Biopython code that builds the backbone (N, CA, C, O; Angstrom):
import numpy as np
from Bio.PDB.StructureBuilder import StructureBuilder

atoms = [
    (1, "MET", "N", (123.088, 92.805, 107.548)),
    (1, "MET", "CA", (122.314, 94.273, 107.457)),
    (1, "MET", "C", (121.476, 94.530, 105.991)),
    (1, "MET", "O", (122.120, 94.563, 104.943)),
    (2, "SER", "N", (119.694, 94.745, 105.993)),
    (2, "SER", "CA", (119.535, 94.960, 104.996)),
    (2, "SER", "C", (119.533, 96.579, 104.923)),
    (2, "SER", "O", (119.147, 97.284, 105.856)),
    (3, "LEU", "N", (119.952, 97.003, 103.854)),
    (3, "LEU", "CA", (119.984, 97.878, 103.219)),
    (3, "LEU", "C", (118.861, 98.452, 101.869)),
    (3, "LEU", "O", (118.685, 98.067, 100.713)),
    (4, "GLU", "N", (118.144, 99.758, 102.878)),
    (4, "GLU", "CA", (116.753, 100.077, 102.294)),
    (4, "GLU", "C", (117.356, 101.256, 100.962)),
    (4, "GLU", "O", (118.354, 101.946, 101.170)),
    (5, "LYS", "N", (116.687, 101.318, 99.820)),
    (5, "LYS", "CA", (117.027, 102.257, 99.354)),
    (5, "LYS", "C", (116.031, 103.382, 99.416)),
    (5, "LYS", "O", (114.861, 103.114, 99.687)),
    (6, "HIS", "N", (116.388, 104.570, 99.196)),
    (6, "HIS", "CA", (116.063, 105.650, 99.343)),
    (6, "HIS", "C", (115.257, 106.624, 98.584)),
    (6, "HIS", "O", (114.684, 107.636, 98.987)),
    (7, "ASP", "N", (115.366, 105.846, 96.789)),
    (7, "ASP", "CA", (115.547, 106.802, 96.089)),
    (7, "ASP", "C", (113.541, 107.263, 96.240)),
    (7, "ASP", "O", (112.725, 106.565, 96.842)),
    (8, "LEU", "N", (113.233, 108.549, 95.521)),
    (8, "LEU", "CA", (111.838, 109.331, 95.948)),
    (8, "LEU", "C", (110.896, 108.300, 95.169)),
    (8, "LEU", "O", (109.858, 107.997, 95.759)),
    (9, "LEU", "N", (111.124, 107.733, 93.938)),
    (9, "LEU", "CA", (109.897, 106.946, 93.738)),
    (9, "LEU", "C", (109.730, 105.743, 94.345)),
    (9, "LEU", "O", (108.596, 105.298, 94.167)),
    (10, "HIS", "N", (110.581, 104.920, 95.122)),
    (10, "HIS", "CA", (110.286, 104.021, 96.098)),
    (10, "HIS", "C", (109.518, 104.455, 97.753)),
    (10, "HIS", "O", (108.648, 103.976, 98.480)),
    (11, "GLU", "N", (110.291, 105.437, 97.767)),
    (11, "GLU", "CA", (109.924, 106.001, 99.246)),
    (11, "GLU", "C", (108.085, 107.085, 98.800)),
    (11, "GLU", "O", (107.400, 107.494, 99.737)),
    (12, "LEU", "N", (107.809, 107.243, 97.848)),
    (12, "LEU", "CA", (106.762, 107.997, 97.475)),
    (12, "LEU", "C", (105.893, 107.585, 96.165)),
    (12, "LEU", "O", (105.246, 108.384, 95.489)),
    (13, "PRO", "N", (106.015, 105.980, 95.898)),
    (13, "PRO", "CA", (104.950, 105.760, 94.605)),
    (13, "PRO", "C", (103.643, 106.297, 94.418)),
    (13, "PRO", "O", (103.013, 106.000, 93.402)),
    (14, "GLU", "N", (103.169, 107.045, 95.274)),
    (14, "GLU", "CA", (101.864, 107.467, 94.942)),
    (14, "GLU", "C", (102.091, 108.860, 94.530)),
    (14, "GLU", "O", (101.064, 109.435, 94.169)),
    (15, "SER", "N", (103.113, 109.509, 94.493)),
    (15, "SER", "CA", (103.132, 110.434, 93.524)),
    (15, "SER", "C", (104.344, 110.386, 92.454)),
    (15, "SER", "O", (105.216, 111.183, 92.111)),
    (16, "LYS", "N", (103.992, 109.112, 92.103)),
    (16, "LYS", "CA", (104.702, 109.246, 90.534)),
    (16, "LYS", "C", (104.438, 110.257, 89.463)),
    (16, "LYS", "O", (105.272, 110.769, 88.717)),
    (17, "ASP", "N", (103.687, 110.377, 89.486)),
    (17, "ASP", "CA", (102.649, 111.178, 88.239)),
    (17, "ASP", "C", (103.463, 112.649, 88.426)),
    (17, "ASP", "O", (104.110, 113.226, 87.552)),
    (18, "ALA", "N", (103.176, 113.211, 90.224)),
    (18, "ALA", "CA", (103.627, 114.329, 90.441)),
    (18, "ALA", "C", (105.279, 114.810, 89.988)),
    (18, "ALA", "O", (105.658, 115.878, 89.507)),
    (19, "ILE", "N", (106.059, 113.582, 90.344)),
    (19, "ILE", "CA", (107.451, 113.498, 90.313)),
    (19, "ILE", "C", (107.830, 113.794, 88.670)),
    (19, "ILE", "O", (108.502, 114.689, 88.157)),
    (20, "HIS", "N", (107.084, 112.621, 88.074)),
    (20, "HIS", "CA", (107.592, 112.753, 86.973)),
    (20, "HIS", "C", (107.210, 114.090, 86.079)),
    (20, "HIS", "O", (108.020, 114.401, 85.206)),
    (21, "LYS", "N", (106.106, 114.843, 86.230)),
    (21, "LYS", "CA", (105.561, 115.991, 85.789)),
    (21, "LYS", "C", (106.732, 117.116, 86.270)),
    (21, "LYS", "O", (107.330, 117.805, 85.444)),
    (22, "LEU", "N", (106.915, 117.180, 87.395)),
    (22, "LEU", "CA", (107.853, 118.179, 88.263)),
    (22, "LEU", "C", (109.335, 117.808, 87.516)),
    (22, "LEU", "O", (110.046, 118.803, 87.375)),
    (23, "LYS", "N", (109.893, 116.573, 87.031)),
    (23, "LYS", "CA", (111.029, 116.330, 87.102)),
    (23, "LYS", "C", (111.155, 117.585, 85.424)),
    (23, "LYS", "O", (112.010, 118.392, 85.057)),
    (24, "THR", "N", (109.952, 117.174, 84.904)),
    (24, "THR", "CA", (110.097, 117.625, 83.142)),
    (24, "THR", "C", (109.503, 119.119, 82.996)),
    (24, "THR", "O", (109.284, 119.724, 81.947)),
    (25, "THR", "N", (109.304, 119.545, 84.293)),
    (25, "THR", "CA", (108.454, 120.935, 84.151)),
    (25, "THR", "C", (109.028, 121.919, 84.955)),
    (25, "THR", "O", (108.704, 123.099, 84.822)),
    (26, "ASP", "N", (109.979, 121.490, 85.904)),
    (26, "ASP", "CA", (110.530, 122.915, 86.954)),
    (26, "ASP", "C", (111.938, 122.230, 86.935)),
    (26, "ASP", "O", (112.288, 121.064, 87.120)),
    (27, "GLN", "N", (112.633, 123.408, 86.639)),
    (27, "GLN", "CA", (114.266, 123.250, 86.607)),
    (27, "GLN", "C", (114.706, 122.919, 87.711)),
    (27, "GLN", "O", (115.562, 122.038, 87.792)),
    (28, "HIS", "N", (114.067, 123.749, 89.134)),
    (28, "HIS", "CA", (114.449, 123.937, 89.696)),
    (28, "HIS", "C", (114.313, 122.251, 90.919)),
    (28, "HIS", "O", (115.099, 121.951, 91.818)),
    (29, "PHE", "N", (113.486, 121.743, 90.627)),
    (29, "PHE", "CA", (113.085, 120.574, 91.112)),
    (29, "PHE", "C", (113.757, 119.339, 90.460)),
    (29, "PHE", "O", (113.937, 118.232, 90.967)),
    (30, "ALA", "N", (114.037, 119.714, 89.404)),
    (30, "ALA", "CA", (114.802, 118.555, 88.423)),
    (30, "ALA", "C", (116.161, 118.652, 89.236)),
    (30, "ALA", "O", (116.627, 117.654, 89.785)),
    (31, "LYS", "N", (116.780, 119.896, 89.291)),
    (31, "LYS", "CA", (118.010, 119.976, 89.832)),
    (31, "LYS", "C", (118.014, 119.087, 91.314)),
    (31, "LYS", "O", (118.712, 118.095, 91.522)),
    (32, "LEU", "N", (117.299, 119.547, 92.031)),
    (32, "LEU", "CA", (117.365, 118.996, 93.471)),
    (32, "LEU", "C", (117.265, 117.572, 93.267)),
    (32, "LEU", "O", (118.064, 116.829, 93.837)),
    (33, "PHE", "N", (116.310, 117.088, 92.466)),
    (33, "PHE", "CA", (116.020, 115.610, 92.511)),
    (33, "PHE", "C", (117.561, 114.823, 91.868)),
    (33, "PHE", "O", (117.950, 113.710, 92.221)),
    (34, "GLU", "N", (118.437, 115.952, 90.612)),
    (34, "GLU", "CA", (119.085, 114.911, 90.358)),
    (34, "GLU", "C", (120.540, 115.029, 91.368)),
    (34, "GLU", "O", (121.499, 114.257, 91.378)),
    (35, "THR", "N", (120.327, 116.232, 92.162)),
    (35, "THR", "CA", (121.278, 115.783, 93.265)),
    (35, "THR", "C", (121.266, 115.243, 94.641)),
    (35, "THR", "O", (122.048, 114.968, 95.551)),
    (36, "TYR", "N", (119.870, 115.222, 94.328)),
    (36, "TYR", "CA", (119.277, 113.758, 95.703)),
    (36, "TYR", "C", (119.553, 112.773, 95.048)),
    (36, "TYR", "O", (120.381, 112.139, 95.702)),
    (37, "HIS", "N", (119.311, 112.218, 94.020)),
    (37, "HIS", "CA", (119.679, 110.580, 93.536)),
    (37, "HIS", "C", (121.426, 110.570, 93.392)),
    (37, "HIS", "O", (121.976, 109.479, 93.536)),
    (38, "ASP", "N", (122.177, 111.642, 93.143)),
    (38, "ASP", "CA", (123.521, 111.198, 93.119)),
    (38, "ASP", "C", (124.031, 111.030, 94.386)),
    (38, "ASP", "O", (124.825, 110.090, 94.419)),
    (39, "ILE", "N", (123.846, 111.689, 95.638)),
    (39, "ILE", "CA", (123.943, 111.384, 96.881)),
    (39, "ILE", "C", (123.077, 109.881, 97.226)),
    (39, "ILE", "O", (123.647, 108.791, 97.292)),
    (40, "ASP", "N", (122.134, 110.012, 97.353)),
    (40, "ASP", "CA", (121.603, 108.636, 97.490)),
    (40, "ASP", "C", (122.363, 107.667, 96.779)),
    (40, "ASP", "O", (123.077, 106.950, 97.480)),
    (41, "HIS", "N", (122.377, 107.488, 95.623)),
    (41, "HIS", "CA", (123.435, 106.367, 95.374)),
    (41, "HIS", "C", (125.008, 106.490, 95.641)),
    (41, "HIS", "O", (125.837, 105.601, 95.444)),
    (42, "GLU", "N", (125.190, 107.481, 96.017)),
    (42, "GLU", "CA", (126.706, 107.348, 96.567)),
    (42, "GLU", "C", (126.258, 106.856, 97.909)),
    (42, "GLU", "O", (126.698, 105.706, 97.913)),
    (43, "VAL", "N", (125.435, 107.107, 99.441)),
    (43, "VAL", "CA", (125.404, 106.541, 100.325)),
    (43, "VAL", "C", (125.087, 104.827, 100.186)),
    (43, "VAL", "O", (125.670, 103.870, 100.697)),
    (44, "HIS", "N", (124.084, 104.888, 99.406)),
    (44, "HIS", "CA", (123.748, 103.470, 99.037)),
    (44, "HIS", "C", (124.930, 102.616, 98.833)),
    (44, "HIS", "O", (124.976, 101.507, 99.364)),
    (45, "ARG", "N", (126.046, 103.132, 97.978)),
    (45, "ARG", "CA", (127.244, 102.069, 97.480)),
    (45, "ARG", "C", (128.276, 102.431, 98.979)),
    (45, "ARG", "O", (128.334, 101.413, 99.670)),
    (46, "ILE", "N", (128.683, 103.040, 99.299)),
    (46, "ILE", "CA", (129.054, 103.262, 100.821)),
    (46, "ILE", "C", (128.762, 102.024, 101.408)),
    (46, "ILE", "O", (129.393, 100.971, 101.499)),
    (47, "GLU", "N", (127.223, 102.543, 101.932)),
    (47, "GLU", "CA", (126.557, 101.363, 102.670)),
    (47, "GLU", "C", (127.188, 100.006, 102.593)),
    (47, "GLU", "O", (127.718, 99.363, 103.499)),
    (48, "GLN", "N", (126.983, 99.620, 101.008)),
    (48, "GLN", "CA", (127.110, 98.364, 100.602)),
    (48, "GLN", "C", (128.580, 98.134, 100.361)),
    (48, "GLN", "O", (128.763, 97.024, 99.861)),
    (49, "GLY", "N", (129.445, 98.671, 100.512)),
    (49, "GLY", "CA", (131.315, 98.340, 100.902)),
    (49, "GLY", "C", (131.778, 98.613, 99.380)),
    (49, "GLY", "O", (132.840, 98.239, 98.883)),
    (50, "VAL", "N", (130.924, 99.223, 98.855)),
    (50, "VAL", "CA", (131.509, 99.339, 97.401)),
    (50, "VAL", "C", (132.922, 100.397, 97.522)),
    (50, "VAL", "O", (134.059, 100.214, 97.087)),
    (51, "GLU", "N", (132.314, 101.622, 98.337)),
    (51, "GLU", "CA", (132.740, 102.783, 98.168)),
    (51, "GLU", "C", (133.457, 102.913, 99.605)),
    (51, "GLU", "O", (132.704, 102.795, 100.572)),
    (52, "THR", "N", (134.988, 103.170, 99.891)),
    (52, "THR", "CA", (134.872, 103.439, 101.787)),
    (52, "THR", "C", (134.900, 104.891, 101.963)),
    (52, "THR", "O", (135.359, 105.569, 101.044)),
    (53, "THR", "N", (134.419, 105.515, 103.143)),
    (53, "THR", "CA", (135.165, 106.752, 103.634)),
    (53, "THR", "C", (134.988, 106.760, 104.968)),
    (53, "THR", "O", (134.822, 105.755, 105.659)),
    (54, "SER", "N", (135.022, 107.930, 105.361)),
    (54, "SER", "CA", (134.869, 108.049, 107.011)),
    (54, "SER", "C", (133.416, 108.136, 107.279)),
    (54, "SER", "O", (132.644, 108.360, 106.347)),
    (55, "ASP", "N", (132.984, 107.968, 108.517)),
    (55, "ASP", "CA", (132.251, 107.655, 108.853)),
    (55, "ASP", "C", (131.353, 108.908, 109.038)),
    (55, "ASP", "O", (130.152, 108.940, 108.769)),
    (56, "GLU", "N", (132.069, 109.908, 109.519)),
    (56, "GLU", "CA", (131.617, 111.844, 109.398)),
    (56, "GLU", "C", (131.050, 111.707, 108.098)),
    (56, "GLU", "O", (129.819, 111.736, 108.102)),
    (57, "TYR", "N", (131.664, 111.548, 106.847)),
    (57, "TYR", "CA", (131.175, 111.957, 105.241)),
    (57, "TYR", "C", (130.291, 111.581, 105.147)),
    (57, "TYR", "O", (129.313, 112.246, 104.807)),
    (58, "LEU", "N", (130.263, 109.733, 105.544)),
    (58, "LEU", "CA", (129.000, 109.369, 105.308)),
    (58, "LEU", "C", (127.738, 109.889, 105.900)),
    (58, "LEU", "O", (126.761, 109.762, 105.163)),
    (59, "GLU", "N", (127.485, 110.557, 107.289)),
    (59, "GLU", "CA", (126.877, 111.157, 108.233)),
    (59, "GLU", "C", (126.153, 112.387, 107.529)),
    (59, "GLU", "O", (124.968, 112.716, 107.583)),
    (60, "GLU", "N", (127.453, 113.093, 106.707)),
    (60, "GLU", "CA", (127.133, 114.213, 106.817)),
    (60, "GLU", "C", (126.199, 114.213, 104.854)),
    (60, "GLU", "O", (125.211, 114.741, 104.344)),
    (61, "GLN", "N", (127.136, 113.428, 104.491)),
    (61, "GLN", "CA", (125.695, 112.626, 102.985)),
    (61, "GLN", "C", (124.356, 112.513, 103.521)),
    (61, "GLN", "O", (123.361, 112.948, 102.941)),
    (62, "LYS", "N", (124.347, 111.879, 104.717)),
    (62, "LYS", "CA", (122.831, 111.072, 105.228)),
    (62, "LYS", "C", (122.335, 112.273, 105.266)),
    (62, "LYS", "O", (121.252, 112.279, 104.682)),
    (63, "LYS", "N", (122.700, 113.582, 105.798)),
    (63, "LYS", "CA", (121.881, 114.793, 106.391)),
    (63, "LYS", "C", (121.735, 115.520, 104.637)),
    (63, "LYS", "O", (120.577, 115.682, 104.253)),
    (64, "LYS", "N", (122.548, 115.809, 103.934)),
    (64, "LYS", "CA", (122.460, 116.181, 102.920)),
    (64, "LYS", "C", (121.146, 115.732, 101.969)),
    (64, "LYS", "O", (120.279, 116.440, 101.458)),
    (65, "ARG", "N", (121.363, 114.128, 101.929)),
    (65, "ARG", "CA", (120.138, 113.761, 101.555)),
    (65, "ARG", "C", (118.689, 114.154, 102.148)),
    (65, "ARG", "O", (117.824, 114.668, 101.438)),
    (66, "LEU", "N", (118.535, 113.914, 103.285)),
    (66, "LEU", "CA", (117.547, 114.137, 104.380)),
    (66, "LEU", "C", (117.010, 115.718, 103.845)),
    (66, "LEU", "O", (115.839, 115.800, 103.474)),
    (67, "SER", "N", (117.641, 116.616, 103.822)),
    (67, "SER", "CA", (117.470, 118.227, 103.503)),
    (67, "SER", "C", (116.782, 118.015, 101.850)),
    (67, "SER", "O", (115.633, 118.291, 101.504)),
    (68, "LEU", "N", (117.740, 117.519, 101.118)),
    (68, "LEU", "CA", (117.068, 117.230, 99.918)),
    (68, "LEU", "C", (115.474, 116.831, 99.801)),
    (68, "LEU", "O", (114.545, 117.306, 99.149)),
    (69, "LYS", "N", (115.586, 115.741, 100.734)),
    (69, "LYS", "CA", (114.195, 114.950, 100.522)),
    (69, "LYS", "C", (113.206, 115.774, 101.181)),
    (69, "LYS", "O", (112.019, 115.599, 100.908)),
    (70, "ASP", "N", (113.521, 116.554, 101.924)),
    (70, "ASP", "CA", (112.427, 117.054, 102.685)),
    (70, "ASP", "C", (111.614, 118.765, 101.884)),
    (70, "ASP", "O", (110.572, 119.390, 102.084)),
    (71, "GLN", "N", (112.766, 118.921, 101.001)),
    (71, "GLN", "CA", (113.045, 120.167, 99.990)),
    (71, "GLN", "C", (111.705, 119.450, 98.888)),
    (71, "GLN", "O", (110.545, 119.862, 98.866)),
    (72, "LEU", "N", (112.215, 118.406, 98.119)),
    (72, "LEU", "CA", (111.163, 117.891, 97.411)),
    (72, "LEU", "C", (110.352, 117.216, 97.915)),
    (72, "LEU", "O", (110.083, 116.464, 96.977)),
    (73, "TYR", "N", (109.542, 116.813, 98.987)),
    (73, "TYR", "CA", (108.328, 116.817, 99.178)),
    (73, "TYR", "C", (107.694, 117.861, 99.447)),
    (73, "TYR", "O", (106.466, 117.932, 99.406)),
    (74, "SER", "N", (108.477, 118.816, 99.760)),
    (74, "SER", "CA", (107.542, 120.011, 100.017)),
    (74, "SER", "C", (107.140, 120.623, 98.630)),
    (74, "SER", "O", (106.131, 121.285, 98.386)),
    (75, "ILE", "N", (108.048, 120.295, 97.859)),
    (75, "ILE", "CA", (107.448, 120.548, 96.032)),
    (75, "ILE", "C", (106.449, 120.060, 95.917)),
    (75, "ILE", "O", (105.393, 120.661, 95.719)),
    (76, "ILE", "N", (106.638, 118.485, 96.053)),
    (76, "ILE", "CA", (105.767, 117.543, 95.532)),
    (76, "ILE", "C", (104.248, 117.955, 96.114)),
    (76, "ILE", "O", (103.322, 118.090, 95.314)),
    (77, "ARG", "N", (104.114, 118.083, 97.068)),
    (77, "ARG", "CA", (103.126, 117.869, 98.081)),
    (77, "ARG", "C", (102.572, 119.549, 98.115)),
    (77, "ARG", "O", (101.522, 119.757, 98.723)),
    (78, "ASP", "N", (103.191, 120.570, 97.549)),
    (78, "ASP", "CA", (102.636, 121.850, 96.653)),
    (78, "ASP", "C", (101.870, 121.678, 95.691)),
    (78, "ASP", "O", (100.689, 122.013, 95.599)),
    (79, "TYR", "N", (102.635, 121.060, 94.821)),
    (79, "TYR", "CA", (102.015, 120.506, 93.102)),
    (79, "TYR", "C", (100.775, 119.918, 93.305)),
    (79, "TYR", "O", (99.745, 120.209, 92.697)),
    (80, "GLU", "N", (100.957, 118.719, 94.556)),
    (80, "GLU", "CA", (99.591, 117.944, 94.481)),
    (80, "GLU", "C", (98.455, 118.672, 94.769)),
    (80, "GLU", "O", (97.388, 118.517, 94.176)),
    (81, "ALA", "N", (98.683, 119.605, 95.823)),
    (81, "ALA", "CA", (97.249, 120.559, 96.224)),
    (81, "ALA", "C", (97.192, 121.097, 95.528)),
    (81, "ALA", "O", (96.103, 120.949, 94.975)),
    (82, "SER", "N", (98.033, 122.087, 94.887)),
    (82, "SER", "CA", (97.593, 123.025, 93.468)),
    (82, "SER", "C", (96.457, 121.988, 92.197)),
    (82, "SER", "O", (95.412, 122.349, 91.654)),
    (83, "MET", "N", (97.059, 120.922, 92.102)),
    (83, "MET", "CA", (96.377, 120.207, 91.161)),
    (83, "MET", "C", (94.939, 119.359, 91.625)),
    (83, "MET", "O", (94.179, 118.860, 90.796)),
    (84, "ALA", "N", (94.720, 119.300, 93.152)),
    (84, "ALA", "CA", (93.560, 118.898, 93.699)),
    (84, "ALA", "C", (92.440, 120.145, 93.680)),
    (84, "ALA", "O", (91.221, 119.996, 93.593)),
    (85, "SER", "N", (92.939, 121.017, 93.752)),
    (85, "SER", "CA", (91.718, 122.785, 93.619)),
    (85, "SER", "C", (91.220, 122.943, 92.849)),
    (85, "SER", "O", (90.520, 123.952, 92.764)),
]
sb = StructureBuilder()
sb.init_structure("model")
sb.init_model(0)
sb.init_chain("A")
sb.init_seg("    ")
for serial, (resi, resn, name, xyz) in enumerate(atoms, 1):
    if name == "N":
        sb.init_residue(resn, " ", resi, " ")
    sb.init_atom(name, np.array(xyz, "f"), 0.0, 1.0, " ", f" {name:<3s}", serial, name[0])
structure = sb.get_structure()
């Protein structure tokens, strides 16, 4: 089974500069990014079999990761739109 990485830089390579700028200038974005990274890392370790947990816990973490990704993507999209105008 191939395990896919879900880190933001891997999923949004075209937004690398925006992500870096937001991480260094937007405290809210930086906190969301850190939480997303921590959950993504945990999910990846569970999927690799390094950590074990219940299926319910894993699914809950995946839902949290998706919600955080949606929030982060929205902030990135708004930032990039403001830079384009």
